[in-house]
Structures are given as structure tokens and as C-alpha cells.
N, C-alpha and C positions, 0 to 999 in steps of 0.2 A: 409335271402334269400326269394324269392317269386317265385311262379309258374305262368305260363301264358298259355293260350290256343291259338289256331290259329286265333281266331277272334280278332285280335289286332285292337284297335280303335285309332284314332289320339290323343285322350285325355288320352291314357293309362299312358304315363310317368307323365303327370300332376297329374292324380288321385292317382298314387301309390307313386310317389317320392316327390311331394310337401309336403305332411304331414311329410315325413322323414326330409326334409330340415328344415321345420318349427320347428319340435321337436328338431333337432340339434341346431338351433339358440336359441331356448328357453332354452335348457340345458346350453349353453354358458352364456346366460344372467343371468340365475339363479345362476350359479356357480360363476359368477363374481360379483354379486350384493348382494345375500343373505348372511348375516353374520352367521358364526358358533358360536353359543353361548356356552360359557364355562360351563354354568349351565344346559345345555341340553344334557344329555347323548346320546340321540338319534341322535345328530348332527354328531356323528363320523361316518366316512365312509372310503372308500379306501384311501382318502387323508386327514385323520384326523390330520395329523401333521401340517396342514396349516389352517389358518382362513382368512376371508376376511373382517374383521371388519373395516379396513381402508377405505373401500368403503362406509360403512354405518355410518361413523363417523359424529358426529354433526358438522354442518358448523362452529360454533364458535370455537369448539375444534380444528378443522383443522387449524385454524389460530393461535392456541396457540404456541408460540415459547419458552417461558421460562419454565425451569424445575419446576414442582410443589413442589419439595422438594429438600433440600440440606442436605445430610447425611455425618457425620464425625464420626471417631472412635478413641478412645484413651484407654490406660490402665495404671494402676498404681499398685504399690506394697502395699498390705494391711497388710500382716503378713508374717512370715517366710514360704516360699513355696507357697504363695497364691498371686493372683493378682485379681484386679477388672477391668472388661472390660466395657466400657461405649460407647454407640452409641447414638448420638444426631441427631434428625431429625427435621429440621426447614421447616415448610410448608408455602407456599404462601397463601395470603388472599383468603378465600372462599374454600380452599382445605382442605380435611381431610384424615386421615390415619386410618386403622382399627387396632384393638388391637391384641396382641399375643394370647389372650384368646377368640377370636371371636368364638362363637359356630358354629358347623358344620351345613351346610345347608344354611348358609348366605354368605356374601361376603368373599373374600379371606383374611385369617388372615395374620398378619405380622409374618414372620419367620426369625430368625437370627441363624447363625451357625458359628462355628470356623472351618476354612478351612486349611487342610494340616499342622497342628501343632502337631508334634510328641512329643514335649517337654512340652506341656501343654494340659490339658483336662478340659472341663467344669465341675464344681462341683455343679452348681445350675441352676434353670430355669431362663429365661430372665424375668425381672420385669420392669415395668414402674414406673416413678417417681410420677405419680398421677393416679387417677381413670379415666377411659374413660367416655365419654358421652354416655349414653345408651338410646335407643329408640326402639320401636317395629315397624318392617317393615312388612306391608301387602304384599309387593312384594315378600317376602321370607316366606310367610305363617305364619306370626306372630312371627317369630324368632327375638330375641333381637339383635340389631346391636350395636357394641361397636366402638366408633370413638374417635380420637384425633384431635384437631385443634391447630394451631399456632406452638407449639413446644412440643416435648416429648423426654425424655431420657430413654433408656433401659439399664439396667445393669445386669451383671452376674458375678459370682465368678468362678475362674478357679484355678486349682492346678498344680504346676510344677511337671514334671517327676523327678524321683530320679536322683540326680546328676546334674540337670539343675539349673541354677541361672538366676535371672532377668537380670543381666548385659549381659548375653549371648543370650537373647531371640531375640533381634532385632525387626523388625516389625512383627505384626500379621495380618492375613487376616480374615476379618469378612464378611460373605455372608449375604446380606440383600435382601429378597424377600418380596415385599409388594405391596399393591394396593392403590393408591391415587385417590380420586375422587373430582370433582368440584361439589359443591352443585347445584343440578338441571341440571348438564351438563355431560361432558364426564369423563372417567376414564383413568388413566395412570398407568400401572404396572411398578414397579421399581425392576430391577434385577441387583444388583451391588455388586462387591467385594470391600470392603473398606479396606484401609490400616490403621491399628491401631498403632499409635506412642506411645512410652513410655513417661509418664509425671510424675512429682514428684521426690522424692528422692529414690536412691537405698538403700536398707537395709544395715546396717553396716556389717552384716555377708557376704554380697555379693558384697561389694564395690571394693575389690581388683581384678585386672585383673588376668586371668589364662593364662597358657601357650598355651591354645587352640586359643586365639585371635591373629590372624595374622594381620600384618599391612596392607596387601593388601586387607583385607576383612572387613574393618570398615563399619559400617552401613551407614555412609554418602557417601561412595564411594565404594560400594561392588564390582563393576566391575573394579575398578582401573582406571577409565576414567580420573580422575583429575591428578593422578600421572603419568599415561602412556596413553596419548591421542591416539585416533585412527589415524593411518597413512595410508590413502588410497593409497599412492604411492607404498607402499610395499605390498599391498594386492594381493592375488592370483585371477586371472581371467582365466576361462576355455575358451581358444581361444578368440573369440570375443563375448562371452556371456555377457548379460546385468547386471550381478551381480558379484561383487568382494567379496572376503572373507579375513578377517584378523583373525588369530587364535593365541592366546598368552597364554603361561603357566605363570601365575602370580606368582606362588610359586614353582619354580623348586626344592627347597630344603626344606624338612619337616622332623620333628622328629616324632616318634610314638605318637599317640594321637592327633596330630594336623590335621587341615583341611585346604586344599589349594583350589585354584580356577583356573579353565580353562575358558578363555574368547573367545567367538566366535562372530564376528561382520559381518553381511551381509550388503553390501554397494550397493544397486541397483542404476542403472543409473536413470537419471531424468525421472519421469513419471511412473516408475515401482515400484512394491512392492513385498514382499514375505509373505508367509502364516505364521501363528502362529505355534508354535512347538508342536510336539508329540514325544513320546518315543516308538511308535509302527509303523506299516505301514499304518496308517490312511491316507485316501486320502485327498487332498487339505490341506496338512500340510507340514511344514518343519520338516522332520523326522530325529531325532538324534538317534545314537546308538553307544555305546562304546563296541566293540566286544572283546577287549583284555584289561583286568584290572590288571593283575599281582598280584592278591590277595588283591588289594586295594578296598576300598568301594567308589562307585560313585553315586551321586544323580542325580535328573532330571534337565534338563536345565530350567533356570529361567530368566525372563527379567522384567525390569521396563518400557518397552515401551508399550504404550497403544495399545490395540487390537481394530480393527475396523470391524464391521459386513458388509458383502456384502448386498446391498439392495435387490437383487433378489436371493441370494444363502443362504437359511436357514442353519444355523450351520457352515457356512464358515466364518472365520475371518482372517484378515491379519494385518500387521504392515505397517505404512506409513513411507517411508524414511529409514534411517539406523536403524538397530535394533541390540542390543547386548544381547547375552545370556551368563550366567555364569553357570558352572557345578561344584558343590562342590566335592572335592576328599578327603576322610578321610583316614588317615593312622592308621590301627589297632595297638593296643598296642604291639602285638607280631610280627609286620612286620619285616622282615629281613632287615638289612642295605644293602645299595647299590642301584643301579638303577632299577627302576620299569617302564616298558614300558606301555604306554596307547595308544591304537589305536582304531579307529572307523570310522564312516562315517556320512555324512549329505546328505539327498536327498532333493532337493529344486526345486522351480519353480518360475519364475518371471512373473508377469502379470501386465497389465494396467487395467483400468476400462472396456475396451472393448475386450481385447484379451489376450492370454497367450503365452509365449515362450515355446519351448520344455523343458520338465523336465530334470534336470541334477543332478549330485551327485559328491561329493568330498570325499576323504579320508584324515584323519588327523592322526598324530603320534607325540608323545612327550614322555619325560622321566621325572619321578620324582625321585630324589635322596633322599633316606631315610638315615638320619644321626643322630648320638646320640644327637647333639645339633645344631639346625638350627639357622642361623643368624636372627636377628630381621627383617631385610630387605634384601631380595634377589633380584637380578636383573632378571626381567622376560625374558623368552626365547620364540622366535617365533616357533610355531609348524610347522612341515613339512606338506604341503598340496599338493594334486595331484588329477587330475580328476579320477573318479572311475565309474564303471558301476552301474547305478542306481538300477538295479534289485538285485545286490549283497547287496547293502545297505538296500533295503527294505526287502530282505529275512532275513537278520540279525535282523532288527528291529522287524520283525514279530515273529521270533522264539526265540530270546534271551530275557530273563527277566533280563535285565542288570541294572535296577535301584535298588539300595539298599535303602530300606525304613528306615533303622536305621541310615542313615547319618543325624546327628542332624542339624536342621535348625538353632539352636543357634550358631553353629560354623561359620555360614556364613550368613550374613544378607540378601544376595540375594537368598538364597536357601530356598524357602518355598514350599515343595512338595505338589503337587495336584494330582488328579486322573491321571492315566497313559495316558488316551486318550487326555488329554489337560492340560499340566503342567504349563500353563501360570499363572503368579501371578497377572497380572493386567488385568482389563476388563473395557471396556467403557460401562457405563450404557445406554442401549438402551430402549427407551420409546415409547410406541405405543398408538394411540388414540383409544378409544372405546366408544360406546354409553352407557349411563348410565341413569337410571331413577332418578327422583328427590329424592326419599326416599330410593332407593335401587340401587345405582350406581354400586355396585359390581357385579351386574348380568352380566355385559358385559364380564368381566374377560379376554377377548382375546385381543391380540395386534399383531402387525406385527414386532416388533423389535426382532432381533435374539440376544439372551443373552448368557453370558458365562455359562458354565455348573455348576449346583448346586451339592453339595456333597451328597445330599440325594435323594432317588428315587422319593419321592413325589414332591420334588422341581423340579426334572427333568421333571416330567409329567406336572407340572404347566407351566414350561418354554415352553414345547412343545405346550401346548394349546395357549400360548401367542406368539409363534414364527411364527405366521401366515403370513409370506410373501405370498401374495395372490396367491395361486396356480392356481385359476381360471384365474387370470390375466396372469400368466405365460403361461397357455394353450392358452389364447387368443392371446398373443404375438407370440407364436409358430405358431399358425394358420395363423396370418398375415404374419409372416416371410416366411411360406411355399408358400403363394400366391405370394409374392414378388420374390421368386426364379424363377418364370417363366420369369422374365424380366432381369435376370442376364446375362452378356455377354457370359458366357460359354454355356448357354442353348439356346440362341436366334436362332442358326442355326436349332436346332431340332424343336423349337416352330414354326419357319418359315415353316418347312415341314408340321407341323400340321395345320397351317393356310391354306396351299394349299389343304390339305385333306378336310378342311371345304368347300372350294370352290367346290371341286369335288363332295362333298356330296349333293350339292344343287339339289333339286328335287328328291332325293332318298327316299326310304321308311324310315319313321321316326323311325320305330322299329330298322332297321339296323343302322341308325345314332346313336341312343341311345346306342346300344350295342358296337359299335366301340369306342365310347368315354368311356364307362365303361371299356372296355378291356385296353384302353390306361391308364386309371386311375389305373387299377390293375397292369399294368406294373410299374407305379410309386410307388404304395404301396408295391409291392413285393421287390423292392430295399430297401425301408425304413424298411421293416420287417427284411431283412438280416442285415441292419445296426443296428437295434434295438437288434437283437440277439447277434451281435458282441459286442455292447456296454454293454449289461447286463452280458454276459458270459465271455468276454475277456477284458472288460474295454476299448473297442476300441473307439477312438475319431472320431468325425466328420471329414472326409477328410483324416484320418490317412492312408487309403489305398494308397494315393499318396506319402507316404514316402517310399513305396516299389518300387524299380527300375523296376521290370517286369511290374507292373501295369501302371506306367507312360509311359514306352516304348510301351506297348500294346495299350494304348489309343491314344498315339501320332500317331502310325502307322495306327490305325483304322480310326481316324479322317482324316488323309491324304488320305486314300483310299476312304472315303466318299466324300471328296472334288473332287477327280478325277472322281468319279461316276457322280457328279452333273455337272462336266465340259464335260461329254460325253465320257470319256476314256473307261469306262466299265459300266456295269449295275449290280445293286444289285439284286440278285434273290429272293427277298421277295416282295409280293404284297404290293404296296403302298410305297415301298422304292426305287424302280428303278427310274432312273433319265434321261435315254437316250430318244431321240426322237423316236427311233425305238422300244420302249417297246410295248409289246402287251397290249391289253385293260385290261386284268386281272392284269397286273403288274402296270398299271397306276392307277388302282382303289385300294384304300386302303383296305387291308384285315385285318383280326383279328390278324394274325401273325405280320404283319407290324406294326399295331397299338400297340400291346403289346411291341414289341422291341423298338419302338419309345419312349414309356414311360420309359422303362428301360434305354435307352441311354440318354434321357434327364435328368433323375435323377442322373445317374452316373456323367454326366458332371456338374451337379449342386453342387456336393459335395466339389469341391475346392473353391466354392464361397459361403461363409456363408451368405452374404448379411446383410442388416440392421436387427436389432433386434436379429438375430439368434446367433451372437457371444456370447452374454450374456446368452441367453436362453439355448443354447446347453451346456454351462458351468454348468448348473444345474445338468446334469447327474452325475457330480462328487459327489454331495451331496445327491441326491434323492435316494429313495428306488428303487428296481428293477421295481415294478409295475408303479411307477411314471415316471421312465425313459422311459418305454414302452409308457406310455401315451403321454409324451412330444414329443418324436421322431415321433410317428405315427400321432400325430396331425399336425406336420409339413408336413407330407406326405399328409394328408387330405387337408391341405391348398393348397398344390401344385396341387392336383388333382381336387379340387372343381370347378375351372373355366371350365374344360372340361366336368364335370358332368352336370353343369348348361347349357352348350351349347347343350349337348345331350338331355336335357329335353326341353330346349327352343331354337331350332335352329334359331329362328328369331333374336337371339342376334348377329349373324354374318351375318344378311341379308344385311348389308351395304357393304360387300365385293363384288367386281366386279365379273361378270360372267367369267367362264373359257375361256381362250384365250391364245394368244401368250405371253402375259405378264407373264404367269406362268413359261415359259421356261427361260425368263430373270431373274425372281426371283430365280429360282433354281441355275442359274449360279452365281447370287449374293450371295446366301447362301454358295456356294462353297468357296468364298473368306472369309466369316465369319469363316468357318471351318479352312481355312488356317491360319487365324489370331489366332485361338485357338491353332493350331499346333505350331505357333511361340511362343505363351505364354508357352506351355509345353516344347518346345525345350530349352527355356531359363532357365528352371529349372534343366537341366542336367549340370553336372560338365564339366569343360573345357576339361578334358581328355576323356569324353564320347561323346562330341558333334560331333566330326568327324565320329566315327562309327555310331552314330544315323543318321547323315545326309546321309551317304552311305546306311544305311538300308532303309531310305525313298526312295532313288533312286531305291533300289531293289523292294520295294513295287510298285513304279511307273512302273517299267519294268514288274513286274508280272501282274499288272492290265492291262497294254497295251496288253500283250499276251492274257489275258482273253477277252478283248474287241474286239480282232480281229475276234472272232467267235460270230456271233449274237445270240441272245437268242432263235431264232426260228430254229436254226440248230438242227441236230440230237443229240440225247443224247450222243452217243460215241464222237462226235466232241466236244461237250461242256465239257465232262469229260476230254478229252485230253488237252483242253485249260486250264481248271482249274488246272489239275495236273501240267502242265508245268509252269503256272503262279505262283502257290503257291510254288512249288519246287524252282523256280528261286529266288523268294523273300526270302525264308528261307536260301538258299545257300549264297546269297549275304549278308544278314544280319549277319549270323554266321561268314562268312569270315571277314566282317568288324570289328566285335568285337574281333576276334582272332588275326588279323594282325594289326589293327589300334587302338584298345582299349588301355586303360592305363594298365600298368603292374600290375598284381595282387598283393595285399598286402601280404607280407611274413608272414608265421606263426610265432607264438611266439618262440623266441630263434633261428630263422633261420637267418644266416648272409646275408647281402646284400652288394653290391658294394658301397663304400663310395665315391660317386662322389663329386668332388670339382668344384666350378665355375671357369671358365678360367680367369686367370690373368697373364699378360705378366711378371710382376715383379716376381710373385710367380714361374712361369715357369723357369725363369733364375736362381732363387734361388735353385730350385730342380736340375737343370742341373749342377750347381756348386757343389751340394752335391753328384753328381754321380747317381741320381735317374733316373730310366726308367719311362718315362711319356707317357701316352696314352691320346690323346685329340680327343673327338668326336665333330665335327662341325655339329650342327643340328639346327632346327627351328621348331616351331609348325605348320607352313604352309607347311612343307616339308614332303610329304607322305613317300618317300623312307627313309628319316631319321628316321621316327617313326618305319618303318619296320625293319631297321637295329638295332635300339635300342632294340626292343622287341625280335628279332630273334637271333641276334649274339653278342650283346654287353652287355646288362643287364641280363646276364644269369649265371647260376651256374658254368658251365665250365670256362667261362671267369673270374668269381670272384676267383675261385680256383687258376688259373694260375697267376692272378694279385698278389694275396697274396704270391704265391710261389716265384715270381720274385721280390717281394717287390716294385712293380711298383705303380705309382700314377695315378689314373684315373681322368681326368678333362673333364668338359662339357662346350663347347663353344656354348651358345644359341644365334643364329643370328636372332631371331624372329623380333627384332626391329632394325635391321641394325646397330649393334654396330660397330663403326669405328675401334676399336682396333681389333675386330675379323676379320673385312674386311681386315685390313692391314696384319693380319697373313695369311689369305687365299691367298692374293697376293704374300706374301713371299713364300708360298707353290705352287705358280703358278696354283692356282685354282680360277675359276670364278663362281663356282656353288657348291652346297652341295647336298648330303652328302659327307663328307671327314673325314677319320680317319687317324690321324697322330700319329705315335709312335716314340718317341725320345729315342734311346737306352742310357742307362747310361754310357756305355763305349765309345760311339761316338755320342754325342748330335748334332753334326753338320751334321749328315747324317740321317735324319728322314726317316722312312718307311711310305709311303703314300698309302692308299687304297681309291679309289673313287667309287662313285655310290653304287649300291647294293652289299652287301658282305654276305658271308655265315659264319657260325660258325667256320668252319675249316680254312677259310682264316684269320680270326681274331686270332685264336690260333696259326697258323703258323707264322704270323707276330710278335706276342708277343715272341714266342720262338726264332725267328731270332734276335729280339732286345736284348734279354738276360736280366739277372737280374741287379738290381742296384749294383753299386760299390761304395767303399769309395774313399776318396781323393787320395789314393795311387794306385788305380786301382784294389784293391782286391774285389772280388765278395762278396756281403752281402745278397745273396738270403736267404729268410726265409723258414721255413717249411710250409707245407700247412695249419697248424693250426694257423698261425700268423694273426694279425689284422693290415691291412693297415691303418685303420682310426687312430689307436693308434699311429702309426709311424708318420702319417701326422700331428697330433696335437702336437707331441713332437718337431717338427721343429720350430726353432725361426727365426726371421727376421735378417739374418746376413748382410744385406746390400750389398749382392753380385750383381754386375751388369755386369756379364760376357756377352759379346755379340760376338757370333761366327762370325768371319770375313767372312767366306764363308759357305753357306748352301748347302750341297749336298743332293740329294734325290735318294732313291731307290724305284722306283714306281712299284707296282705290278699290 
């Protein structure tokens, strides 16, 4: 902040603010260009998780497309209970790799580790098959640098856990963290999880298979995809969501001591993908949880699908296309025979490269039958899947420690446990370019590729240093995206008002012009501050407020009221916001209040339009720290506010605008139609059941604004208060009445019975009449207001439901919205040319329907049903049920008997 005295000079803004703008631009430039060197401890700051080395990469290195090294892993049995693990690294010409014994203070040493293997432990250090090339590097203060060229093999001895055997191990996972450098050029870090296959012969003592090896979990097909391929046609889809799920229990029958497999497959629609898995509530993951295990042991989900790193989302990985996970289930030796229930949930989200769908969740349930002797091959069973509340799944994932660490990976080739935060077994090696000196290329150490997490803390720290997706670039894109927000269709009407204020400011005191624009910018930033707080504290997404019905309704009504103001129906009582020709000079002149609320309004309208760049940038908030999230969102606000700050500093930027005149009145009226277009956009977001009451509420707002506009702004205060009270009250009454009488019926609470309406069908009606059923038909249509009132007030009510069940009657709904000819013929038969019509066919006399026309009351409907009486059987005996019976169960029990009884004469008892 700064202080100022009364001697304001024309050059004030330039003297004070130009350096600030220059410093801000310089900060952006430095942030986006200067690399953070891994060997410089002082380089760490607020955003130390990210580096910008890709901007400073050597030009030739930027063109490098081939991987500098190809790494493979194998293992073989050397003695009883021991194996030898071998990692071979082949280097491209002119590339070298640093040794595992590289002294500290120099380039990054090569590190290898065994990942998630409970059945085997390393028994020796990793050794190379030859001595490295050694040289003294002056760039590292005279430290000896140890390098390998061409090819190098690293080996280590490992011992099997007690009771484990080589034939049961399956594939092992070896983590390779290394730095390769081009002589005299760039460096590329390699962070890769290798799959080590068994080679050689199995020891004789270990050659025979054990009862633990199940046919469905062979190492060549751990997910059973060859024997039981995925069938997308039978997959579960939550309504019209873009991901389907297939869940199969591959081993429904097991005996104590055996391990079976549960298989889950996500099948995204074309262009979509899902995140990699987690066993807790980690964000930007596919979250698995098994909440009911029935005393069985369950391992973490595993997959052989490759994970892919988001280019701009550090630490976020996903799978491309279909992905299959397997979960091992181990039967303890003391497990009781019989069925054991397994139940849990999966929280997931589908995304494209640019945007994401709403997060969803499913629940799954299956049974494993523990038997004394399981068959060698058992037929897989499909699990029960259903939609589930996402928060329930995430709560379980966060609170339940459901993964059993002692589920042996040897019993299931696909189960290779990893840390709980990321149990994926496969990772794509992501390589980043970095600047390197000729004799000390390891100095660069940083890269921008997001890698899979390492099992050791120091490896994680090194990955963090190398995970430098350019945060400065992210901020720059956020800033540009904020500037672009000013040109989004949702914001244009308010920006148009601001343009008019620029015209009105022509010739005014520059000090006032500057502060008006500062206040407008503060209005913008205040909304971004609120959005930032919601994002950090409540994980609120950009635009998520529009998922709340009251917010959408309030903004729709407000924008409609604004449009009416610009068309002269009424005047907004805020300086600079009024739009009528009769406004006083103070109202025509933009004030600080009007400028502030214009900024707020413009920003609120901008939130449903993410615009170019912002879709991916705002997605960063899922993976960033709280401080980084604050920085990203507030920089978007700065970008949106900057043009107005610049105009406040240099008013000459808008000198090209014409002088004030009658054209401004025409522009205001034109802006009204832009507001109406925005109203239409929001109106389309409401459900079909809400559109009619929303439309009537808009009419109520129109009526209220008309009442307010009848009293001019220069009238006495009491007159204006009366007008405002009457206008606001009228709008509220009309809106509340619209939603009460015309809105959709409220969703029933869980366990509450509802009327089981059946669609009208003439053949079905005759069938019911032949069965002696009392039938009530409501003839209605979506365009019929009285029909909607009847349905909500007298038909779809609890008293009507109870009486229908008591009479064992059948309720039918004849929807005439699209002029159905069958319904039209029935109306003519009932001698009706209009709706609403309620026809009740008594079971005892179906040829004499009771017809109620136009608006009806609750009591009229109940009286008509009582007059019609209960359903009867073929002999005329009444078959009325007790009040607790279910009409829907009766309806579904009726078969098609082919009865085509047609009453010769239709009599009517009209009320």
C-alpha cells in the first residue's frame, strides 16, 4: 500500500505504479526463465517442488527424441532360498551413466531398489560388472566423477522369505533412479520401475507346484483376460456417465491357504481416461476400498496398464483407454467354511486432456465360498455393482486401513504391493531435459518429467527436484487465462458497462479515474479471494457454485433484472449502475460502489466460462499445495484485473473511444440483449421439471421491477420505499408460488412409498378391466398448467396413494404432451376435447367410468375413488387390500392374458 497527499500530480500514477508493473513483469520473466539448479540449496523457495529447466535446456538436447538408455531386469535362482537380480542398462553413443558409488557432492548416483516384495529381501549391495571410468571434475570442486559408457550390468543377491519359493515369486519390481548425460551436452534423469522376469531353471526342491497356485492367477495371465475376456456389453454404467465398469470374481471357490483374484475393469468412452489407483482418499486418483472383508485378507489393487503423467499436473498420473486392476484375496488357514462376503467401493473420475467430468463412485459386492477342497478351475462370477455416494467411499478409504500387507505377492503374479498412496505396479519412465556442463553434466539434476513415486525418502526428494513441471509457466498461463476471461461471452455485458464508464470518465480527474479502476480490480480480486479460500479449505472447484440450484436461480433472476434495467423498466440504485434516461447525474456517473460491484458481478459471471488455458491450469489445484493453489487462482484474478489497472494508469489507452452521446443509450439497450442471452444460457441448465416455475419466477421479477420503475428515482424516500417493498414482495410471492404449485414433486425420503404410476396403454387397460381391477387414469401434458397443479395437489399425494393401495387400484398416466393418437382417441371416447381429465374405471362396472374435468381438489379425488370401489375378482368378489399392501407388486404380477374385452357401451358418471 502507499500513501498520498493532496498535491496529486498528473504523473503520480506513472511514478508510483510503473515500477510495480515492471517489477511484476520482471518477476514473471525470471520465474519462467531462470532454472532451479538441483545442486543449489538456495534455489528452494515457496515453489521448490517445481523447476524450470526445460526452458533453459540446450537447443540440441531439446531436439533429442530417443531415450538415452534402455534398461531391463531379470532374476535367476542361485542357491536354495536365494536369487540373483540383474539390471542391464544399454546407453546410446556419447551418453554416460553415473555409478552406484558416486561420491557425495558430485552428480546424482545411480540407485536401485526392490519395490513392494514381501517374499524377498535384498541380501547384498548392488554391484557393477566392471569398474567405472573415473575423472576429477573441477565443476564439483575436485570431486571424482564415476561414469559408465556403452553398457553396464548391476547385480544384487536377495533371499526368499520363510516358506516362499522361486516358483511362486512371479515378476519382481525394480526401481531405477539414475542420471544419464550427453558428453558436453544435456542430461536426462531416468526414474523407472522395471519388471524383472525369472530366467534359468527352477531348483529341484522348488519345481513342484503347490496348492496355492490357482489357474486363474498364472503369471502369463494374472487378470484372467485370456480365459475370460472383458465384455463391455455387460458392464455397469452409472446413468449416462462416460465410464463403464466390469467387476468379476475370478475365484469364487477357494480353500484355506489359497489366494484368489477379484478383477475390476474401467472402460472409458472414446477420448476419456481414468486416474491411477490409490487405497486411500488421495485426490486425482481412482480410490479403491474394501470395507467388508469377512475376516479374509485382501491386498492392494494392481495393474499392468502403463501410467501416463500429465504434462502440466505434477504428481498426477492416469491410464489411457481400458484399464484392469486385480485385487488378491487370501484365505487364512483357520478360515471358517462357507460364504464370505466382500464389499467395498471405487471413487473415480473421467477426464479428457482438457476437462473432467463430475466425480462418481460405485459400490461392489461379491461372495467367496470357502470349501475344504476347491476345484482346479471354478467358473468366475460377476460382482454386483451399483452407484454409490462418492463421499461415503472416500470416507471409508480415508479411515479404513484395509490393505493387508502380508498377502503374499507370490500367490498372485499381479499382486505386487507398493506404498499405500500409489499401489500401481507399472510406470512410464518420464525423462526431462536439463542443461549440463561438459565435464560435470550432473550439475543440472532437474527435469520436468513427473515420475512414479520411489520407495525411499531420498528418492522421493530427488524425484521432487526432477518433477519440475514449470510452475512459472503455469503461473504465466494462469495470468494469460485471466486476461482472456474479460472476453468470454458471459462477461461481455458487464465489460460493456465498464467501457461506457471509460467514456464517462473522459476529462475527469486522473486521480479519481485511477482509483475507480483500482476499486473495480478489487471487486474482481475479492471474488477470486473467496474462490481461493473455498478451493483450499473445502476443495471447491472452479464454477462449482453453479451446481447449486439457489445460486443458478439467483443469478438468472439477477441478470434478468439487469436486462430490464438497461431496457428502461427500472433503475438500479447504485452510482454508475443505473441505466434509465431519467437517472440523476450522480447515478450516471460511476461511483466506487458501482465500480466495486461491477467487478464482483463480472467475476461471478466469468466462473462458468473457464476459457482457453484455464481448464488445464485450474485442474492443477487438485495436485498443488495450498500456497501454490492460492498463487494460481489469485494470478488468474490479477490477469483479469490488469487491463483495468493499466487503463487507470494510462487513460490514453481508451482515447480511441468516441465522446459521450446518444450512442451510449443504444449500447446500453444492446447490452440488455446480451444479458438476456446469458439468461437463456442459464435457463437451459435447469431440468425440465424446473423450467416452468423458473419462467414464472422471471415474470414475477419483471412485474416487481415494473412496480419499482413506476416511481422515479427523484421521488420522496417513502414513495420509493413503498415501491421497492411492493415490487420485491410481488416478485417473491410469485416465485414461491410458482415453485410450490408448478415445480416438480419433491423426491421422497428413503423408505417412503410412492404411487407406482404406469404409462397408459389401451391393451393393458382392457386387461386390467377383464381382471376386475379399478383403474385411475390421469390425462395430462407438460404444457398443461392445470394438469401439473392437479398432479401435485390432488393426485400424486400420500392420501391418494393410501386409498389406491387400499382399493387395490391401478394408477395410469396418459401423457398427451406430443399429441399421442391413442390418448386422443380415448379422450374422444370420454367426450373430452381438453385436459386435465381424470377417469376412474370401477372394477365392478368398467363400462361406467367416473370422469373429473379441469381443476380438482384432494377431496374430490378421494370421493371419486371411494365411489369407484375396490378391485374385484372374476366372480365379482371384492379383493381390496389392507393399507399396507403394494400396488406395484400386484401390477408386476399380472401377465398378458390376451384379453380383448371391449365394452359395448360406455356410460359416464360425471362430477
